[in-house]
Every structure is written in structure tokens, then in C-alpha cells.
C-alpha positions, 0 to 999 in steps of 0.5 A: 591456016598454018598447021604444025606437024610434030613427029616426036621420038620420045615422050619428052617431046610432049611439051612441043605438042602443048606449046603449039596447042596451047600457047600459039593456038596452032592446030597440031598434027601428031605423027606418032608412027615412029613410036612404040605403041606404049609411048604412042598411047601416052601421047594419046592420053596426054593429047586427050587431057590437053584437048578436054582441059583447053577445049578443042577437038582431036581427030584420028587421021590415020594409024598413030596420026592425030589432028588437035584443033584448038577451041574456036578454030575450024578444021584445016581445009588441007587436012584430009577428013578421017570420017567414014564418009570423008 
């Protein structure tokens, strides 16, 4: 399964997250490590709304790194499980 990794430089790139998640139905890894905490929070809020509105799941993979999986798709096997037991 294809996974798109995005490393946005500013909030204007949020549309790319929505494009791959909504239009292409591809799981998206958002690597927000290059962003300030304030801008990263805006991305997380945007992604939470996207996942809630379109269905799917959002998981934290690490500090400022999140996986968004569209509804009907399973978590990609090559993305590590971030749960405490995984």
C-alpha cells in the first residue's frame, strides 16, 4: 500500500494533506517536526477535523508525526505501531 509522507513548511501546505487523504484516499504521514508548536497544533486540528468529517483514523507515530488513514483502509504494515504495547 502506498503511503504519502508530507513535511510541510507552513500552514498553507495543509491542502496537500487534504488532497491525498480525501481525493486520492492514500494514508498520509504528516511530519510536523520542522514547524513551530503553534503551527503544528493548527495542522493537528485540521487533520482531526478532516478525519472526523471524512471518516478514518489518526494516530501519533512520534513527537509531531501523525498517520492519517482514510475510512475503509487498514493501517499500513510498514508504519510502526505507536501504541504502548507495539
